[in-house]
Short mmCIF file of the C-alpha atoms (twelve columns), coordinates in Angstrom:
data_MODEL
# 
_entry.id   MODEL 
# 
loop_
_atom_site.group_PDB 
_atom_site.id 
_atom_site.type_symbol 
_atom_site.label_atom_id 
_atom_site.label_alt_id 
_atom_site.label_comp_id 
_atom_site.label_asym_id 
_atom_site.label_seq_id 
_atom_site.Cartn_x 
_atom_site.Cartn_y 
_atom_site.Cartn_z 
_atom_site.pdbx_PDB_model_num 
ATOM 1   C CA . MET A 1   -42.880 -0.043  19.239  1 
ATOM 2   C CA . ASN A 2   -40.847 1.642   21.998  1 
ATOM 3   C CA . GLU A 3   -41.831 -1.180  24.331  1 
ATOM 4   C CA . ASP A 4   -40.425 -3.737  21.899  1 
ATOM 5   C CA . LEU A 5   -37.149 -1.835  21.656  1 
ATOM 6   C CA . SER A 6   -36.811 -1.490  25.424  1 
ATOM 7   C CA . ASP A 7   -37.467 -5.237  25.804  1 
ATOM 8   C CA . LEU A 8   -34.840 -5.948  23.175  1 
ATOM 9   C CA . ARG A 9   -32.386 -3.607  24.907  1 
ATOM 10  C CA . ALA A 10  -32.989 -5.272  28.273  1 
ATOM 11  C CA . GLU A 11  -32.481 -8.706  26.731  1 
ATOM 12  C CA . PHE A 12  -29.260 -7.534  25.079  1 
ATOM 13  C CA . ASP A 13  -27.934 -6.030  28.334  1 
ATOM 14  C CA . LYS A 14  -28.708 -9.272  30.151  1 
ATOM 15  C CA . PHE A 15  -26.844 -11.245 27.484  1 
ATOM 16  C CA . VAL A 16  -23.813 -8.950  27.684  1 
ATOM 17  C CA . LYS A 17  -23.663 -9.250  31.489  1 
ATOM 18  C CA . GLN A 18  -23.861 -13.050 31.331  1 
ATOM 19  C CA . GLU A 19  -21.671 -13.791 28.345  1 
ATOM 20  C CA . CYS A 20  -19.104 -10.977 28.129  1 
ATOM 21  C CA . ALA A 21  -16.270 -9.927  30.390  1 
ATOM 22  C CA . ILE A 22  -17.514 -6.763  32.087  1 
ATOM 23  C CA . GLY A 23  -15.208 -4.595  34.193  1 
ATOM 24  C CA . GLU A 24  -16.173 -2.854  37.416  1 
ATOM 25  C CA . ASP A 25  -16.832 0.329   35.476  1 
ATOM 26  C CA . GLY A 26  -19.448 -1.479  33.384  1 
ATOM 27  C CA . GLN A 27  -17.285 -1.429  30.266  1 
ATOM 28  C CA . ILE A 28  -16.511 -4.538  28.260  1 
ATOM 29  C CA . GLN A 29  -12.996 -5.782  28.966  1 
ATOM 30  C CA . GLN A 30  -10.985 -6.922  25.988  1 
ATOM 31  C CA . ASN A 31  -7.700  -8.736  26.057  1 
ATOM 32  C CA . LYS A 32  -6.182  -7.030  23.045  1 
ATOM 33  C CA . ASP A 33  -2.781  -8.681  23.467  1 
ATOM 34  C CA . GLY A 34  -4.090  -12.166 24.290  1 
ATOM 35  C CA . GLY A 35  -2.989  -13.828 21.079  1 
ATOM 36  C CA . ASP A 36  0.094   -11.705 20.493  1 
ATOM 37  C CA . GLN A 37  2.192   -13.554 23.067  1 
ATOM 38  C CA . VAL A 38  1.812   -16.743 21.056  1 
ATOM 39  C CA . ASP A 39  2.693   -14.866 17.863  1 
ATOM 40  C CA . GLU A 40  6.112   -13.988 19.298  1 
ATOM 41  C CA . GLU A 41  7.129   -17.621 19.902  1 
ATOM 42  C CA . PRO A 42  10.134  -18.759 17.860  1 
ATOM 43  C CA . VAL A 43  9.577   -20.572 14.571  1 
ATOM 44  C CA . PRO A 44  11.856  -22.820 12.493  1 
ATOM 45  C CA . GLN A 45  14.440  -20.996 10.390  1 
ATOM 46  C CA . PHE A 46  12.736  -21.508 7.050   1 
ATOM 47  C CA . VAL A 47  9.400   -19.946 8.088   1 
ATOM 48  C CA . ASP A 48  10.360  -16.277 7.771   1 
ATOM 49  C CA . ALA A 49  11.899  -16.741 4.312   1 
ATOM 50  C CA . LEU A 50  8.956   -18.893 3.252   1 
ATOM 51  C CA . THR A 51  6.443   -16.325 4.477   1 
ATOM 52  C CA . GLU A 52  8.149   -13.499 2.591   1 
ATOM 53  C CA . ARG A 53  8.028   -15.460 -0.666  1 
ATOM 54  C CA . LEU A 54  4.718   -17.274 -0.271  1 
ATOM 55  C CA . LEU A 55  2.624   -14.264 0.694   1 
ATOM 56  C CA . ALA A 56  4.037   -11.914 -1.950  1 
ATOM 57  C CA . PRO A 57  2.157   -12.440 -5.221  1 
ATOM 58  C CA . ALA A 58  5.026   -10.738 -7.084  1 
ATOM 59  C CA . ILE A 59  7.291   -13.589 -5.964  1 
ATOM 60  C CA . SER A 60  4.945   -16.594 -5.651  1 
ATOM 61  C CA . GLY A 61  2.704   -15.726 -8.577  1 
ATOM 62  C CA . VAL A 62  -0.467  -16.208 -6.524  1 
ATOM 63  C CA . TYR A 63  -2.333  -14.530 -3.706  1 
ATOM 64  C CA . LEU A 64  -3.136  -16.752 -0.743  1 
ATOM 65  C CA . SER A 65  -5.899  -15.295 1.383   1 
ATOM 66  C CA . ARG A 66  -6.516  -15.815 5.080   1 
ATOM 67  C CA . ILE A 67  -9.239  -18.276 4.211   1 
ATOM 68  C CA . ASP A 68  -6.822  -20.233 1.991   1 
ATOM 69  C CA . ILE A 69  -4.346  -20.495 4.870   1 
ATOM 70  C CA . LYS A 70  -7.152  -21.480 7.254   1 
ATOM 71  C CA . ARG A 71  -8.287  -24.223 4.829   1 
ATOM 72  C CA . VAL A 72  -4.712  -25.510 4.533   1 
ATOM 73  C CA . ALA A 73  -4.552  -25.756 8.322   1 
ATOM 74  C CA . GLU A 74  -7.895  -27.553 8.541   1 
ATOM 75  C CA . ALA A 75  -6.838  -30.011 5.826   1 
ATOM 76  C CA . ILE A 76  -3.859  -31.098 7.925   1 
ATOM 77  C CA . ASP A 77  -5.901  -31.182 11.154  1 
ATOM 78  C CA . GLU A 78  -4.517  -27.962 12.574  1 
ATOM 79  C CA . SER A 79  -6.523  -25.194 14.140  1 
ATOM 80  C CA . ILE A 80  -5.231  -21.675 13.720  1 
ATOM 81  C CA . PRO A 81  -7.076  -18.419 14.344  1 
ATOM 82  C CA . ILE A 82  -7.733  -16.011 11.514  1 
ATOM 83  C CA . LYS A 83  -5.298  -13.116 11.918  1 
ATOM 84  C CA . GLU A 84  -2.825  -11.400 9.652   1 
ATOM 85  C CA . ARG A 85  -1.625  -13.785 6.952   1 
ATOM 86  C CA . THR A 86  1.975   -13.643 8.211   1 
ATOM 87  C CA . LYS A 87  0.930   -14.627 11.729  1 
ATOM 88  C CA . MET A 88  -1.231  -17.424 10.345  1 
ATOM 89  C CA . VAL A 89  1.640   -18.932 8.358   1 
ATOM 90  C CA . ARG A 90  3.924   -18.649 11.383  1 
ATOM 91  C CA . ALA A 91  1.281   -20.404 13.506  1 
ATOM 92  C CA . LEU A 92  0.904   -23.125 10.884  1 
ATOM 93  C CA . PHE A 93  4.604   -23.997 10.955  1 
ATOM 94  C CA . ARG A 94  5.465   -23.008 14.541  1 
ATOM 95  C CA . HIS A 95  5.670   -26.532 15.942  1 
ATOM 96  C CA . THR A 96  6.999   -28.302 12.861  1 
ATOM 97  C CA . THR A 97  9.223   -31.192 13.908  1 
ATOM 98  C CA . LYS A 98  8.516   -33.834 11.251  1 
ATOM 99  C CA . LYS A 99  9.025   -33.923 7.497   1 
ATOM 100 C CA . GLU A 100 5.660   -35.657 7.187   1 
ATOM 101 C CA . TYR A 101 3.861   -32.637 8.654   1 
ATOM 102 C CA . LEU A 102 5.823   -30.279 6.439   1 
ATOM 103 C CA . ALA A 103 5.091   -32.360 3.333   1 
ATOM 104 C CA . GLY A 104 1.369   -32.448 4.181   1 
ATOM 105 C CA . ALA A 105 1.217   -28.686 4.669   1 
ATOM 106 C CA . PHE A 106 3.090   -27.988 1.441   1 
ATOM 107 C CA . LYS A 107 0.903   -30.484 -0.427  1 
ATOM 108 C CA . GLU A 108 -2.204  -28.560 0.661   1 
ATOM 109 C CA . ILE A 109 -0.644  -25.187 -0.160  1 
ATOM 110 C CA . THR A 110 0.312   -26.562 -3.574  1 
ATOM 111 C CA . LYS A 111 -3.316  -27.591 -4.145  1 
ATOM 112 C CA . HIS A 112 -4.394  -23.986 -3.574  1 
ATOM 113 C CA . ILE A 113 -1.630  -22.679 -5.812  1 
ATOM 114 C CA . ASN A 114 -2.564  -25.179 -8.546  1 
ATOM 115 C CA . GLY A 115 -6.155  -23.962 -8.332  1 
ATOM 116 C CA . ARG A 116 -4.931  -20.450 -9.132  1 
ATOM 117 C CA . VAL A 117 -2.756  -21.822 -11.951 1 
ATOM 118 C CA . LEU A 118 -5.821  -23.407 -13.551 1 
ATOM 119 C CA . ILE A 119 -7.617  -20.066 -13.356 1 
ATOM 120 C CA . TYR A 120 -4.596  -18.346 -14.930 1 
ATOM 121 C CA . LYS A 121 -4.579  -20.871 -17.782 1 
ATOM 122 C CA . GLU A 122 -8.281  -20.322 -18.435 1 
ATOM 123 C CA . LEU A 123 -7.814  -16.558 -18.369 1 
ATOM 124 C CA . GLY A 124 -4.796  -16.833 -20.669 1 
ATOM 125 C CA . GLU A 125 -6.913  -18.727 -23.197 1 
ATOM 126 C CA . ALA A 126 -9.844  -16.336 -22.856 1 
ATOM 127 C CA . PHE A 127 -7.630  -13.253 -23.116 1 
ATOM 128 C CA . PRO A 128 -4.693  -14.033 -25.420 1 
ATOM 129 C CA . ALA A 129 -3.306  -10.495 -25.173 1 
ATOM 130 C CA . SER A 130 -2.726  -11.047 -21.434 1 
ATOM 131 C CA . LYS A 131 -1.447  -14.631 -21.733 1 
ATOM 132 C CA . SER A 132 2.184   -13.598 -21.153 1 
ATOM 133 C CA . ILE A 133 1.281   -12.074 -17.774 1 
ATOM 134 C CA . PHE A 134 -0.540  -15.225 -16.683 1 
ATOM 135 C CA . ASP A 135 2.327   -17.405 -17.962 1 
ATOM 136 C CA . GLU A 136 4.723   -15.374 -15.824 1 
ATOM 137 C CA . ASN A 137 2.602   -16.017 -12.739 1 
ATOM 138 C CA . ILE A 138 2.341   -19.719 -13.579 1 
ATOM 139 C CA . ALA A 139 6.150   -19.927 -13.831 1 
ATOM 140 C CA . LYS A 140 6.475   -18.218 -10.423 1 
ATOM 141 C CA . ALA A 141 3.951   -20.639 -8.916  1 
ATOM 142 C CA . ASN A 142 5.855   -23.639 -10.309 1 
ATOM 143 C CA . LYS A 143 9.088   -22.211 -8.893  1 
ATOM 144 C CA . MET A 144 7.359   -21.919 -5.522  1 
ATOM 145 C CA . ALA A 145 6.417   -25.624 -5.632  1 
ATOM 146 C CA . LYS A 146 10.066  -26.509 -6.312  1 
ATOM 147 C CA . MET A 147 11.062  -24.403 -3.314  1 
ATOM 148 C CA . PHE A 148 8.697   -26.495 -1.160  1 
ATOM 149 C CA . GLU A 149 10.522  -29.652 -2.271  1 
ATOM 150 C CA . THR A 150 13.874  -28.090 -1.383  1 
ATOM 151 C CA . ILE A 151 12.650  -27.092 2.074   1 
ATOM 152 C CA . ILE A 152 11.319  -30.600 2.723   1 
ATOM 153 C CA . ASN A 153 14.576  -32.223 1.559   1 
ATOM 154 C CA . ASP A 154 16.720  -29.859 3.648   1 
ATOM 155 C CA . PHE A 155 14.528  -30.083 6.751   1 
ATOM 156 C CA . GLU A 156 16.083  -31.872 9.697   1 
ATOM 157 C CA . GLU A 157 13.603  -33.573 11.963  1 
ATOM 158 C CA . ILE A 158 13.777  -32.704 15.613  1 
ATOM 159 C CA . GLU A 159 13.413  -35.503 18.091  1 
ATOM 160 C CA . PRO A 160 11.275  -34.670 21.128  1 
ATOM 161 C CA . THR A 161 14.042  -35.911 23.417  1 
ATOM 162 C CA . SER A 162 16.666  -33.642 21.879  1 
ATOM 163 C CA . ASP A 163 17.986  -31.073 24.313  1 
ATOM 164 C CA . PRO A 164 18.603  -27.806 22.445  1 
ATOM 165 C CA . LEU A 165 21.248  -26.826 25.003  1 
ATOM 166 C CA . MET A 166 23.303  -29.982 24.462  1 
ATOM 167 C CA . VAL A 167 26.264  -29.461 22.178  1 
# 
């Protein structure tokens, strides 16, 4: 039994040396701030206000998890790492330059919100005493969808040749 464990330990140590970043002191090196530099990049104006409303169930009526945000990104052919929800939303909209992209992202987010609305409706029917609470959340979710439309309509596309320093 001890022989099996020592073989397993040796195999594990070999794997760590080959596949992991090991410092001179033999400790695993981690780049803790590696992704944080990207997180500090500027985002379009609407993103901070959107994030505050979208990720607060008291305002949006629904809770969007990290997995929901990841699925939204995958549906519009984006790849974002799983982090804090705020950072994920910022990453999703960081390079938004076209209304088409924005509309696609909001369409996918709306699909997730509508999924929650269906659950709320079912729960409201199953538990009539709580129906008013679910109806409140449904109203908030519908208001959120209207906000998406407003953002899309107000969004000004940025041409790649535009020089931000030109006045």
